[in-house]
TORSELUM-827704 format. One line per 4 residues: number of its first residue (from 1); their letters; for each residue x, y, z of C-alpha. Coordinates in pm, 1 decimal. Layout:
TORSELUM-827704
NUM> A> X Y Z; ... $
end
This chain:
TORSELUM-827704
1> XXXX> 10002.5 9820.5 9506.2; 9798.3 10072.3 9272.3; 9749.8 10407.2 9252.8; 9519.9 10633.0 9123.7 $
5> XXXX> 9651.4 10916.8 8984.0; 9358.4 11122.5 8901.3; 9421.7 11440.8 9051.0; 9233.3 11629.6 9305.4 $
9> XXXX> 8992.5 11830.7 9133.8; 8691.6 11601.6 9177.1; 8733.3 11597.6 9574.2; 8781.6 12017.4 9603.3 $
13> XXXX> 8500.0 12015.5 9421.9; 8327.5 11827.7 9700.7; 8483.5 11973.0 9965.5; 8326.0 12328.0 9844.0 $
17> XXXX> 7960.5 12156.6 9781.3; 7706.0 12243.8 10082.3; 7637.4 11907.6 10159.0; 8000.3 11808.5 10235.0 $
21> XXXX> 7974.2 11551.4 10494.9; 8334.6 11445.6 10614.3; 8442.3 11113.6 10533.7; 8825.3 11119.2 10541.7 $
25> XXXX> 8784.5 10788.3 10879.0; 8689.9 10541.3 10563.2; 9133.6 10621.7 10396.5; 9179.6 10457.7 10801.6 $
29> XXXX> 8988.4 10153.9 10746.3; 9095.0 10092.7 10411.3; 9468.4 10168.1 10562.5; 9412.4 9902.2 10766.4 $
33> XXXX> 9328.4 9657.4 10466.9; 9624.2 9763.1 10216.6; 9813.1 9458.0 10158.6; 9672.9 9174.7 10331.6 $
37> XXXX> 9422.7 8885.3 10232.1; 9122.9 9003.4 10308.1; 9167.4 9362.4 10081.8; 8875.2 9393.5 9877.1 $
41> XXXX> 8567.6 9643.3 10004.9; 8247.1 9688.7 9902.1; 8148.9 9992.9 9944.2; 7675.5 9910.4 9880.9 $
45> XXXX> 7478.3 10221.4 10002.0; 7200.1 10349.6 9834.0; 7163.9 10575.8 9565.0; 7264.2 10916.9 9668.1 $
49> XXXX> 7458.0 10841.9 10028.5; 7821.6 10997.1 9833.3; 7997.4 10673.0 9683.9; 8112.1 10900.7 9438.4 $
53> XXXX> 8259.1 11179.8 9673.2; 8406.1 10915.3 9910.1; 8591.6 10805.8 9568.0; 8681.6 11132.4 9440.9 $
57> XXXX> 8873.1 11140.6 9822.6; 8998.5 10821.7 9818.6; 9189.9 10901.8 9486.6; 9270.1 11238.3 9564.7 $
61> XXXX> 9440.5 11089.9 9889.3; 9678.9 10840.2 9702.5; 9738.7 11040.5 9399.3; 10110.8 11076.6 9324.8 $
65> XXXX> 10036.3 11340.7 9064.8; 9895.4 11562.3 9288.5; 9992.6 11720.5 9649.6; 9652.1 11689.3 9801.8 $
69> XXXX> 9828.0 11761.8 10187.3; 9600.1 12131.4 10235.8; 9266.9 11978.1 10110.2; 9261.4 11734.3 10407.5 $
73> XXXX> 9316.1 12001.5 10667.5; 9059.7 11987.8 10906.7; 8917.2 11712.0 10826.6; 8836.9 11422.6 11015.8 $
77> XXX> 9159.6 11254.5 10891.3; 9397.2 11555.5 10993.9; 9366.6 11472.1 11388.3 $
end
């Protein structure tokens, strides 16, 4: 398994943004695809629909280089 270790700085900025939309449900789906033959996920959305925010969220969630637990408190994935 490959891990992203960029930290959570970008996701911290995202969740402080006034227009942030909680897309942490994507984490549940991503977890369901790990270690399966069909593990590739294509996120095709028009411009300005939060693909970078989603990537920053996944980076913070899977990163081993920082503790992001508190960033996800109160978001959908924490339920």
